N, CA, C and O atoms as a printed pandas DataFrame, in Angstrom:
     atom_number atom_name residue_name chain_id  residue_number  x_coord  y_coord  z_coord
0              1         N          MET        A               1   97.444  184.316   66.402
1              2        CA          MET        A               1   96.364  183.236   66.490
2              3         C          MET        A               1   96.556  182.355   67.627
3              4         O          MET        A               1   95.703  182.047   68.459
4              5         N          ARG        A               2   97.835  181.962   67.572
5              6        CA          ARG        A               2   98.300  180.929   68.665
6              7         C          ARG        A               2   98.195  181.680   70.102
7              8         O          ARG        A               2   97.689  181.082   71.051
8              9         N          LYS        A               3   98.566  182.682   70.206
9             10        CA          LYS        A               3   98.660  183.602   71.280
10            11         C          LYS        A               3   97.095  183.692   71.851
11            12         O          LYS        A               3   96.796  183.402   73.010
12            13         N          PHE        A               4   96.245  184.098   70.940
13            14        CA          PHE        A               4   94.836  184.165   71.324
14            15         C          PHE        A               4   94.103  182.951   71.781
15            16         O          PHE        A               4   93.167  183.040   72.576
16            17         N          LEU        A               5   94.557  181.709   71.243
17            18        CA          LEU        A               5   93.957  180.410   71.554
18            19         C          LEU        A               5   94.631  180.014   72.841
19            20         O          LEU        A               5   93.971  179.387   73.670
20            21         N          GLY        A               6   95.970  180.343   73.097
21            22        CA          GLY        A               6   96.416  180.014   74.518
22            23         C          GLY        A               6   95.797  181.005   75.757
23            24         O          GLY        A               6   95.750  180.580   76.911
24            25         N          ILE        A               7   95.374  182.231   75.433
25            26        CA          ILE        A               7   94.731  182.903   76.268
26            27         C          ILE        A               7   93.359  182.563   76.601
27            28         O          ILE        A               7   92.944  182.642   77.757
28            29         N          LEU        A               8   92.507  182.117   75.437
29            30        CA          LEU        A               8   91.289  181.642   75.668
30            31         C          LEU        A               8   91.088  180.105   76.512
31            32         O          LEU        A               8   90.256  179.776   77.357
32            33         N          ALA        A               9   92.181  179.372   75.913
33            34        CA          ALA        A               9   92.227  178.054   76.958
34            35         C          ALA        A               9   92.484  178.217   78.249
35            36         O          ALA        A               9   92.044  177.407   79.065
36            37         N          THR        A              10   93.327  179.421   78.671
37            38        CA          THR        A              10   93.882  179.655   80.147
38            39         C          THR        A              10   92.473  180.313   80.893
39            40         O          THR        A              10   92.133  180.062   82.050
40            41         N          VAL        A              11   91.844  181.091   80.073
41            42        CA          VAL        A              11   90.517  181.647   80.742
42            43         C          VAL        A              11   89.515  180.594   80.828
43            44         O          VAL        A              11   88.747  180.695   81.785
44            45         N          ILE        A              12   89.342  179.565   80.011
45            46        CA          ILE        A              12   88.278  178.629   80.022
46            47         C          ILE        A              12   88.886  177.734   81.471
47            48         O          ILE        A              12   88.153  177.549   82.442
48            49         N          ILE        A              13   90.060  177.329   81.426
49            50        CA          ILE        A              13   90.475  176.506   82.499
50            51         C          ILE        A              13   90.329  177.170   83.833
51            52         O          ILE        A              13   89.933  176.480   84.773
52            53         N          LEU        A              14   90.606  178.441   84.019
53            54        CA          LEU        A              14   90.431  179.217   85.178
54            55         C          LEU        A              14   89.207  179.458   85.572
55            56         O          LEU        A              14   88.954  179.434   86.776
56            57         N          SER        A              15   88.209  179.740   84.617
57            58        CA          SER        A              15   86.823  179.784   84.891
58            59         C          SER        A              15   86.169  178.490   85.357
59            60         O          SER        A              15   85.260  178.445   86.186
60            61         N          THR        A              16   86.657  177.556   84.812
61            62        CA          THR        A              16   85.897  176.117   85.230
62            63         C          THR        A              16   86.529  175.839   86.712
63            64         O          THR        A              16   85.805  175.320   87.561
64            65         N          THR        A              17   87.797  176.165   87.001
65            66        CA          THR        A              17   88.299  175.777   88.287
66            67         C          THR        A              17   87.775  176.703   89.479
67            68         O          THR        A              17   87.687  176.341   90.652
68            69         N          CYS        A              18   87.450  177.931   88.985
69            70        CA          CYS        A              18   86.866  178.904   89.830
70            71         C          CYS        A              18   85.493  178.372   90.371
71            72         O          CYS        A              18   85.188  178.446   91.562
72            73         N          TYR        A              19   84.638  177.797   89.340
73            74        CA          TYR        A              19   83.359  177.452   89.425
74            75         C          TYR        A              19   83.270  176.198   90.415
75            76         O          TYR        A              19   82.397  176.142   91.281
76            77         N          PHE        A              20   84.250  175.172   90.230
77            78        CA          PHE        A              20   84.226  174.105   91.058
78            79         C          PHE        A              20   84.672  174.314   92.440
79            80         O          PHE        A              20   84.088  173.729   93.352
80            81         N          VAL        A              21   85.724  175.154   92.688
81            82        CA          VAL        A              21   86.036  175.646   94.025
82            83         C          VAL        A              21   85.107  176.350   94.839
83            84         O          VAL        A              21   85.076  176.282   96.068
84            85         N          PHE        A              22   84.147  177.210   93.930
85            86        CA          PHE        A              22   82.990  177.944   94.661
86            87         C          PHE        A              22   81.938  176.849   95.085
87            88         O          PHE        A              22   81.546  176.751   96.248
88            89         N          VAL        A              23   81.489  175.998   94.015
89            90        CA          VAL        A              23   80.586  174.945   94.524
90            91         C          VAL        A              23   81.154  174.028   95.582
91            92         O          VAL        A              23   80.384  173.485   96.374
92            93         N          TYR        A              24   82.290  173.849   95.634
93            94        CA          TYR        A              24   82.801  172.892   96.789
94            95         C          TYR        A              24   82.896  173.621   98.129
95            96         O          TYR        A              24   82.601  173.014   99.159
96            97         N          TYR        A              25   83.249  174.748   98.160
97            98        CA          TYR        A              25   83.408  175.466   99.515
98            99         C          TYR        A              25   82.322  176.497   99.820
99           100         O          TYR        A              25   82.227  176.878  100.986
100          101         N          ALA        A              26   81.567  176.944   98.978
101          102        CA          ALA        A              26   80.638  178.116   99.328
102          103         C          ALA        A              26   79.295  177.337   99.984
103          104         O          ALA        A              26   78.869  176.223   99.681
104          105         N          THR        A              27   78.860  178.118  100.804
105          106        CA          THR        A              27   77.345  177.704  101.468
106          107         C          THR        A              27   76.607  178.866  101.424
107          108         O          THR        A              27   77.115  179.972  101.606
108          109         N          TYR        A              28   75.350  178.668  101.176
109          110        CA          TYR        A              28   74.357  179.707  101.102
110          111         C          TYR        A              28   73.776  180.052  102.346
111          112         O          TYR        A              28   73.616  181.248  102.592
112          113         N          SER        A              29   73.410  179.133  103.225
113          114        CA          SER        A              29   72.768  179.310  104.503
114          115         C          SER        A              29   73.202  178.230  105.471
115          116         O          SER        A              29   73.924  177.292  105.133
116          117         N          GLU        A              30   72.759  178.397  106.609
117          118        CA          GLU        A              30   72.912  177.366  107.530
118          119         C          GLU        A              30   71.846  177.756  108.791
119          120         O          GLU        A              30   71.587  178.892  109.186
120          121         N          GLY        A              31   71.303  176.465  109.308
121          122        CA          GLY        A              31   70.475  176.632  110.225
122          123         C          GLY        A              31   70.037  175.424  110.862
123          124         O          GLY        A              31   70.795  174.455  110.844
124          125         N          VAL        A              32   68.820  175.340  111.472
125          126        CA          VAL        A              32   68.461  174.078  112.528
126          127         C          VAL        A              32   66.884  173.878  111.946
127          128         O          VAL        A              32   66.121  174.806  111.677
128          129         N          ARG        A              33   66.603  172.500  111.826
129          130        CA          ARG        A              33   65.289  172.411  111.583
130          131         C          ARG        A              33   64.941  171.140  112.481
131          132         O          ARG        A              33   65.752  170.221  112.596
132          133         N          SER        A              34   63.630  171.130  113.147
133          134        CA          SER        A              34   63.137  170.195  113.997
134          135         C          SER        A              34   61.920  169.456  113.374
135          136         O          SER        A              34   61.110  169.949  112.589
136          137         N          GLY        A              35   61.930  168.255  113.832
137          138        CA          GLY        A              35   60.837  167.368  113.281
138          139         C          GLY        A              35   60.804  165.884  113.699
139          140         O          GLY        A              35   61.560  165.482  114.583
140          141         N          GLN        A              36   59.935  165.064  113.070
141          142        CA          GLN        A              36   60.234  163.713  113.256
142          143         C          GLN        A              36   60.870  163.276  112.089
143          144         O          GLN        A              36   60.450  163.607  110.980
144          145         N          LEU        A              37   62.004  162.444  112.272
145          146        CA          LEU        A              37   62.722  161.757  111.008
146          147         C          LEU        A              37   61.982  160.650  110.727
147          148         O          LEU        A              37   61.790  159.734  111.526
148          149         N          ILE        A              38   61.502  160.713  109.466
149          150        CA          ILE        A              38   60.619  159.581  109.053
150          151         C          ILE        A              38   61.291  158.809  107.793
151          152         O          ILE        A              38   60.636  157.889  107.303
152          153         N          LYS        A              39   62.464  159.101  107.278
153          154        CA          LYS        A              39   63.180  158.389  106.352
154          155         C          LYS        A              39   64.728  158.634  106.294
155          156         O          LYS        A              39   65.223  159.754  106.168
156          157         N          PHE        A              40   65.441  157.463  106.401
157          158        CA          PHE        A              40   66.720  157.671  106.102
158          159         C          PHE        A              40   67.499  156.599  105.456
159          160         O          PHE        A              40   67.674  155.567  106.104
160          161         N          SER        A              41   68.002  156.701  104.242
161          162        CA          SER        A              41   68.322  155.521  103.403
162          163         C          SER        A              41   69.574  155.740  102.453
163          164         O          SER        A              41   69.814  156.849  101.975
164          165         N          TYR        A              42   70.304  154.699  102.221
165          166        CA          TYR        A              42   71.473  154.747  101.354
166          167         C          TYR        A              42   70.943  154.401   99.924
167          168         O          TYR        A              42   70.627  153.244   99.648
168          169         N          ARG        A              43   70.854  155.395   99.042
169          170        CA          ARG        A              43   70.211  155.076   97.705
170          171         C          ARG        A              43   71.087  155.545   96.522
171          172         O          ARG        A              43   72.053  156.287   96.701
172          173         N          GLY        A              44   70.771  155.156   95.488
173          174        CA          GLY        A              44   71.498  155.722   93.983
174          175         C          GLY        A              44   71.823  154.499   93.222
175          176         O          GLY        A              44   71.965  153.374   93.703
176          177         N          VAL        A              45   71.927  154.851   91.945
177          178        CA          VAL        A              45   72.331  153.693   90.979
178          179         C          VAL        A              45   73.849  153.993   90.794
179          180         O          VAL        A              45   74.616  153.063   91.044
180          181         N          VAL        A              46   74.327  155.079   90.422
181          182        CA          VAL        A              46   75.858  155.315   89.959
182          183         C          VAL        A              46   76.647  155.593   91.321
183          184         O          VAL        A              46   77.577  154.969   91.831
184          185         N          PHE        A              47   75.873  156.894   91.796
185          186        CA          PHE        A              47   76.473  157.320   93.154
186          187         C          PHE        A              47   75.562  157.019   94.238
187          188         O          PHE        A              47   74.416  157.467   94.188
188          189         N          LYS        A              48   75.952  156.300   95.224
189          190        CA          LYS        A              48   75.327  155.969   96.323
190          191         C          LYS        A              48   75.460  156.935   97.520
191          192         O          LYS        A              48   76.551  157.004   98.087
192          193         N          THR        A              49   74.434  157.675   97.934
193          194        CA          THR        A              49   74.128  158.824   98.962
194          195         C          THR        A              49   73.352  158.463   99.961
195          196         O          THR        A              49   72.469  157.613   99.842
196          197         N          TRP        A              50   73.641  159.132  101.123
197          198        CA          TRP        A              50   72.486  159.051  102.270
198          199         C          TRP        A              50   71.648  160.171  102.005
199          200         O          TRP        A              50   72.029  161.323  101.794
200          201         N          GLU        A              51   70.313  159.689  102.035
201          202        CA          GLU        A              51   69.236  160.734  101.822
202          203         C          GLU        A              51   68.174  160.448  103.044
203          204         O          GLU        A              51   68.048  159.297  103.462
204          205         N          GLY        A              52   67.461  161.465  103.569
205          206        CA          GLY        A              52   66.679  161.424  104.534
206          207         C          GLY        A              52   65.384  162.486  104.392
207          208         O          GLY        A              52   65.414  163.339  103.505
208          209         N          GLU        A              53   64.431  162.402  105.163
209          210        CA          GLU        A              53   63.265  163.230  105.254
210          211         C          GLU        A              53   62.853  163.505  106.525
211          212         O          GLU        A              53   62.761  162.554  107.300
212          213         N          LEU        A              54   62.577  164.642  106.918
213          214        CA          LEU        A              54   62.082  165.181  108.187
214          215         C          LEU        A              54   60.643  165.733  108.166
215          216         O          LEU        A              54   60.403  166.770  107.548
216          217         N          SER        A              55   59.610  165.013  108.879
217          218        CA          SER        A              55   58.377  165.521  108.713
218          219         C          SER        A              55   58.240  166.781  109.845
219          220         O          SER        A              55   58.434  166.539  111.036
220          221         N          GLN        A              56   57.913  168.049  109.408
221          222        CA          GLN        A              56   57.855  169.230  110.182
222          223         C          GLN        A              56   56.281  169.574  110.417
223          224         O          GLN        A              56   56.010  170.649  110.953
224          225         N          GLY        A              57   55.276  168.720  110.043
225          226        CA          GLY        A              57   54.052  169.068  110.444
226          227         C          GLY        A              57   53.447  167.905  110.992
227          228         O          GLY        A              57   54.115  166.882  111.140
228          229         N          ILE        A              58   52.022  167.972  111.366
229          230        CA          ILE        A              58   51.428  167.127  112.150
230          231         C          ILE        A              58   51.077  166.080  111.364
231          232         O          ILE        A              58   51.130  164.943  111.833
232          233         N          SER        A              59   50.620  166.326  109.906
233          234        CA          SER        A              59   50.050  165.334  109.000
234          235         C          SER        A              59   51.244  164.985  108.110
235          236         O          SER        A              59   50.985  164.114  107.280
236          237         N          GLY        A              60   52.395  165.426  108.090
237          238        CA          GLY        A              60   53.374  165.228  107.150
238          239         C          GLY        A              60   53.397  165.880  105.939
239          240         O          GLY        A              60   54.014  165.488  104.948
240          241         N          ALA        A              61   52.494  167.219  106.043
241          242        CA          ALA        A              61   52.357  167.963  104.873
242          243         C          ALA        A              61   53.771  168.711  104.686
243          244         O          ALA        A              61   54.089  168.825  103.502
244          245         N          GLN        A              62   54.571  169.178  105.502
245          246        CA          GLN        A              62   55.758  169.731  105.336
246          247         C          GLN        A              62   56.970  168.901  105.433
247          248         O          GLN        A              62   57.407  168.682  106.563
248          249         N          ILE        A              63   57.582  168.400  104.396
249          250        CA          ILE        A              63   58.705  167.527  104.433
250          251         C          ILE        A              63   60.068  168.300  104.042
251          252         O          ILE        A              63   60.136  169.128  103.134
252          253         N          PHE        A              64   60.971  167.966  104.733
253          254        CA          PHE        A              64   62.328  168.650  104.638
254          255         C          PHE        A              64   63.116  167.474  104.120
255          256         O          PHE        A              64   63.274  166.483  104.833
256          257         N          ALA        A              65   63.593  167.545  102.960
257          258        CA          ALA        A              65   64.526  166.384  102.304
258          259         C          ALA        A              65   65.988  166.785  102.568
259          260         O          ALA        A              65   66.296  167.970  102.436
260          261         N          PHE        A              66   66.828  165.954  102.902
261          262        CA          PHE        A              66   68.281  166.439  103.145
262          263         C          PHE        A              66   68.978  165.309  102.610
263          264         O          PHE        A              66   68.433  164.287  102.195
264          265         N          SER        A              67   70.351  165.566  102.642
265          266        CA          SER        A              67   71.526  164.595  102.446
266          267         C          SER        A              67   72.611  164.649  103.400
267          268         O          SER        A              67   72.878  165.718  103.950
268          269         N          VAL        A              68   73.319  163.496  103.669
269          270        CA          VAL        A              68   74.336  163.520  104.424
270          271         C          VAL        A              68   75.726  163.019  103.764
271          272         O          VAL        A              68   75.803  161.924  103.205
272          273         N          LEU        A              69   76.731  163.842  103.866
273          274        CA          LEU        A              69   77.928  163.443  103.289
274          275         C          LEU        A              69   78.589  162.258  103.797
275          276         O          LEU        A              69   78.592  162.052  105.011
276          277         N          ASP        A              70   79.243  161.325  102.857
277          278        CA          ASP        A              70   79.918  160.069  103.531
278          279         C          ASP        A              70   80.814  160.192  104.481
279          280         O          ASP        A              70   81.078  159.245  105.222
280          281         N          LYS        A              71   81.464  161.506  104.598
281          282        CA          LYS        A              71   82.550  161.616  105.531
282          283         C          LYS        A              71   82.000  161.927  106.844
283          284         O          LYS        A              71   82.781  161.933  107.795
284          285         N          ASP        A              72   80.805  162.179  107.026
285          286        CA          ASP        A              72   80.070  162.450  108.284
286          287         C          ASP        A              72   79.526  161.098  108.845
287          288         O          ASP        A              72   78.314  160.885  108.860
288          289         N          LYS        A              73   80.423  160.192  109.302
289          290        CA          LYS        A              73   80.060  158.876  109.984
290          291         C          LYS        A              73   79.260  158.971  111.202
291          292         O          LYS        A              73   78.401  158.145  111.509
292          293         N          LYS        A              74   79.571  160.015  111.895
293          294        CA          LYS        A              74   78.902  160.094  113.364
294          295         C          LYS        A              74   77.357  160.666  112.977
295          296         O          LYS        A              74   76.399  160.197  113.590
296          297         N          VAL        A              75   77.206  161.424  112.213
297          298        CA          VAL        A              75   75.842  161.954  111.781
298          299         C          VAL        A              75   75.105  160.705  111.226
299          300         O          VAL        A              75   74.016  160.352  111.679
300          301         N          THR        A              76   75.672  160.127  110.341
301          302        CA          THR        A              76   75.074  158.966  109.654
302          303         C          THR        A              76   74.532  157.857  110.805
303          304         O          THR        A              76   73.408  157.354  110.799
304          305         N          SER        A              77   75.485  157.621  111.694
305          306        CA          SER        A              77   75.029  156.568  112.728
306          307         C          SER        A              77   73.969  157.127  113.668
307          308         O          SER        A              77   73.118  156.391  114.165
308          309         N          ASP        A              78   74.026  158.404  113.901
309          310        CA          ASP        A              78   72.985  159.029  114.834
310          311         C          ASP        A              78   71.676  159.057  114.103
311          312         O          ASP        A              78   70.656  158.734  114.711
312          313         N          LEU        A              79   71.630  159.400  112.906
313          314        CA          LEU        A              79   70.347  159.246  112.051
314          315         C          LEU        A              79   69.726  157.879  112.040
315          316         O          LEU        A              79   68.537  157.703  112.305
316          317         N          LYS        A              80   70.605  156.866  111.710
317          318        CA          LYS        A              80   70.120  155.618  111.668
318          319         C          LYS        A              80   69.458  155.383  113.116
319          320         O          LYS        A              80   68.261  155.103  113.175
320          321         N          GLU        A              81   70.165  155.486  114.179
321          322        CA          GLU        A              81   69.747  155.389  115.547
322          323         C          GLU        A              81   68.452  155.816  115.961
323          324         O          GLU        A              81   67.681  155.196  116.694
324          325         N          LEU        A              82   68.243  157.162  115.319
325          326        CA          LEU        A              82   67.119  158.042  115.843
326          327         C          LEU        A              82   65.841  157.999  114.896
327          328         O          LEU        A              82   64.901  158.749  115.161
328          329         N          GLU        A              83   65.779  157.180  113.843
329          330        CA          GLU        A              83   64.910  157.131  112.778
330          331         C          GLU        A              83   63.509  156.829  113.540
331          332         O          GLU        A              83   63.356  155.892  114.323
332          333         N          GLY        A              84   62.506  157.778  113.185
333          334        CA          GLY        A              84   61.226  157.626  113.866
334          335         C          GLY        A              84   61.122  158.613  115.098
335          336         O          GLY        A              84   60.021  158.950  115.534
336          337         N          SER        A              85   62.075  158.972  115.534
337          338        CA          SER        A              85   62.112  160.055  116.793
338          339         C          SER        A              85   62.152  161.479  116.193
339          340         O          SER        A              85   62.486  161.774  115.046
340          341         N          TYR        A              86   61.798  162.207  117.060
341          342        CA          TYR        A              86   61.833  163.736  117.016
342          343         C          TYR        A              86   63.288  164.185  117.219
343          344         O          TYR        A              86   63.985  163.845  118.176
344          345         N          VAL        A              87   63.648  164.944  116.263
345          346        CA          VAL        A              87   65.068  165.259  116.234
346          347         C          VAL        A              87   65.295  166.788  115.917
347          348         O          VAL        A              87   64.309  167.380  115.478
348          349         N          LYS        A              88   66.388  167.463  116.071
349          350        CA          LYS        A              88   66.889  168.735  115.623
350          351         C          LYS        A              88   68.013  168.528  114.797
351          352         O          LYS        A              88   68.979  167.945  115.288
352          353         N          LEU        A              89   68.051  168.934  113.551
353          354        CA          LEU        A              89   68.975  168.690  112.540
354          355         C          LEU        A              89   69.736  170.083  112.357
355          356         O          LEU        A              89   69.079  171.101  112.138
356          357         N          SER        A              90   70.929  170.110  112.436
357          358        CA          SER        A              90   71.643  171.321  112.073
358          359         C          SER        A              90   72.213  171.225  110.666
359          360         O          SER        A              90   72.981  170.288  110.450
360          361         N          TYR        A              91   71.946  172.040  109.721
361          362        CA          TYR        A              91   72.409  171.839  108.269
362          363         C          TYR        A              91   73.145  173.029  107.746
363          364         O          TYR        A              91   73.204  174.131  108.290
364          365         N          ILE        A              92   73.750  172.633  106.514
365          366        CA          ILE        A              92   74.166  173.784  105.746
366          367         C          ILE        A              92   73.337  173.690  104.349
367          368         O          ILE        A              92   72.899  172.623  103.921
368          369         N          GLU        A              93   73.194  174.819  103.757
369          370        CA          GLU        A              93   72.658  174.943  102.310
370          371         C          GLU        A              93   73.619  175.351  101.356
371          372         O          GLU        A              93   74.262  176.380  101.563
372          373         N          ARG        A              94   73.816  174.613  100.247
373          374        CA          ARG        A              94   74.847  175.069   99.401
374          375         C          ARG        A              94   74.128  175.459   98.047
375          376         O          ARG        A              94   73.010  175.056   97.725
376          377         N          TYR        A              95   74.892  176.259   97.339
377          378        CA          TYR        A              95   74.347  176.981   96.026
378          379         C          TYR        A              95   74.044  176.004   95.026
379          380         O          TYR        A              95   73.032  176.140   94.338
380          381         N          LYS        A              96   74.932  174.890   94.850
381          382        CA          LYS        A              96   74.838  173.793   93.974
382          383         C          LYS        A              96   75.474  172.571   94.547
383          384         O          LYS        A              96   76.015  172.574   95.652
384          385         N          THR        A              97   75.402  171.586   93.813
385          386        CA          THR        A              97   75.830  170.161   94.525
386          387         C          THR        A              97   76.618  169.276   93.413
387          388         O          THR        A              97   76.458  169.475   92.208
388          389         N          PHE        A              98   77.280  168.513   93.812
389          390        CA          PHE        A              98   77.572  167.431   92.891
390          391         C          PHE        A              98   76.904  166.101   93.014
391          392         O          PHE        A              98   76.570  165.767   94.151
392          393         N          PRO        A              99   76.617  165.163   91.865
393          394        CA          PRO        A              99   75.913  164.115   92.090
394          395         C          PRO        A              99   76.349  163.200   93.070
395          396         O          PRO        A              99   75.482  162.577   93.683
396          397         N          TRP        A             100   77.650  162.989   93.350
397          398        CA          TRP        A             100   78.174  162.080   94.284
398          399         C          TRP        A             100   77.990  162.451   95.728
399          400         O          TRP        A             100   78.209  161.669   96.653
400          401         N          TRP        A             101   77.568  163.711   95.873
401          402        CA          TRP        A             101   77.193  164.436   97.259
402          403         C          TRP        A             101   75.830  164.015   97.789
403          404         O          TRP        A             101   75.711  163.691   98.971
404          405         N          GLY        A             102   74.836  164.012   96.979
405          406        CA          GLY        A             102   73.375  163.775   97.267
406          407         C          GLY        A             102   72.472  164.436   96.289
407          408         O          GLY        A             102   72.890  165.110   95.347
408          409         N          ASP        A             103   71.221  164.218   96.548
409          410        CA          ASP        A             103   70.128  164.777   95.572
410          411         C          ASP        A             103   69.625  166.103   96.008
411          412         O          ASP        A             103   68.884  166.739   95.257
412          413         N          THR        A             104   70.030  166.640   97.355
413          414        CA          THR        A             104   69.498  167.931   97.753
414          415         C          THR        A             104   70.685  168.636   97.878
415          416         O          THR        A             104   71.814  168.174   97.715
416          417         N          LYS        A             105   70.312  170.053   98.246
417          418        CA          LYS        A             105   71.298  171.073   98.403
418          419         C          LYS        A             105   71.578  171.182  100.045
419          420         O          LYS        A             105   72.517  171.861  100.459
420          421         N          TYR        A             106   70.798  170.547  100.836
421          422        CA          TYR        A             106   70.784  170.653  102.214
422          423         C          TYR        A             106   71.729  169.485  102.740
423          424         O          TYR        A             106   71.611  168.334  102.320
424          425         N          TYR        A             107   72.660  169.855  103.673
425          426        CA          TYR        A             107   73.599  168.746  104.117
426          427         C          TYR        A             107   73.502  168.710  105.595
427          428         O          TYR        A             107   73.689  169.810  106.115
428          429         N          ILE        A             108   73.284  167.838  106.315
429          430        CA          ILE        A             108   73.075  167.816  107.787
430          431         C          ILE        A             108   74.564  167.573  108.422
431          432         O          ILE        A             108   75.235  166.602  108.074
432          433         N          VAL        A             109   74.970  168.407  109.258
433          434        CA          VAL        A             109   76.159  168.490  110.015
434          435         C          VAL        A             109   76.117  168.258  111.428
435          436         O          VAL        A             109   77.155  168.295  112.087
436          437         N          GLY        A             110   74.916  168.004  111.988
437          438        CA          GLY        A             110   74.652  167.657  113.438
438          439         C          GLY        A             110   73.132  167.092  113.763
439          440         O          GLY        A             110   72.167  167.507  113.121
440          441         N          VAL        A             111   73.019  166.252  114.664
441          442        CA          VAL        A             111   71.853  165.630  114.899
442          443         C          VAL        A             111   71.778  165.708  116.639
443          444         O          VAL        A             111   72.746  165.479  117.364
444          445         N          LYS        A             112   70.545  166.047  117.072
445          446        CA          LYS        A             112   70.234  166.066  118.466
446          447         C          LYS        A             112   68.839  165.594  118.664
447          448         O          LYS        A             112   67.937  166.118  118.012
448          449         N          LYS        A             113   68.583  164.609  119.545
449          450        CA          LYS        A             113   67.314  164.282  119.879
450          451         C          LYS        A             113   66.637  165.220  120.916
451          452         O          LYS        A             113   67.216  165.743  121.868
452          453         N          GLU        A             114   65.410  165.348  120.614
453          454        CA          GLU        A             114   64.542  166.515  121.246
454          455         C          GLU        A             114   63.203  165.736  121.682
455          456         O          GLU        A             114   62.733  164.693  121.228
456          457         N          ASP        A             115   62.799  166.470  122.578
457          458        CA          ASP        A             115   61.360  165.994  123.007
458          459         C          ASP        A             115   60.109  166.626  122.141
459          460         O          ASP        A             115   59.944  167.841  122.035
460          461         N          SER        A             116   59.411  165.827  121.651
461          462        CA          SER        A             116   58.321  166.271  120.761
462          463         C          SER        A             116   57.331  167.077  121.554
463          464         O          SER        A             116   56.838  166.746  122.632
464          465         N          PRO        A             117   57.104  168.191  120.867
465          466        CA          PRO        A             117   56.109  169.379  121.240
466          467         C          PRO        A             117   54.697  168.742  121.330
467          468         O          PRO        A             117   53.864  169.184  122.121
468          469         N          PHE        A             118   54.460  167.757  120.556
469          470        CA          PHE        A             118   53.176  167.136  120.182
470          471         C          PHE        A             118   52.687  166.030  121.273
471          472         O          PHE        A             118   51.501  165.719  121.381
472          473         N          GLN        A             119   53.735  165.462  122.077
473          474        CA          GLN        A             119   53.397  164.693  123.029
474          475         C          GLN        A             119   52.872  165.240  124.320
475          476         O          GLN        A             119   53.365  166.316  124.660
476          477         N          LYS        A             120   51.871  164.653  125.190
477          478        CA          LYS        A             120   51.257  165.177  126.297
478          479         C          LYS        A             120   52.215  164.896  127.300
479          480         O          LYS        A             120   52.879  163.860  127.264
480          481         N          LYS        A             121   52.344  165.796  128.248
481          482        CA          LYS        A             121   53.369  165.509  129.429
482          483         C          LYS        A             121   52.597  165.097  130.590
483          484         O          LYS        A             121   53.169  164.816  131.643
């Protein structure tokens, strides 16, 4: 009985460890989205995280919600500076997330200012 409990505890600990390692390192997809940066804020009650929204349509009907990790200081400062501008965001999508990382599964890894296709030249 003692051997069985030891094996069971080991299996539970290994499974939990593998799950958290997978969530921490695995990404589902990566890509680029363009639009007008309409919101970027630091919010939360227990865990404060950087959250933002990108409008991808003319009327704001298509909203892309995203998060930024605290370690990405350059991305955070660029987004603060470019709020209201047309931007191209490089992101990664994760399978799952932790509450201290943000509200979404999309994490911005790069920001670039773009010319809006809706402006007349």
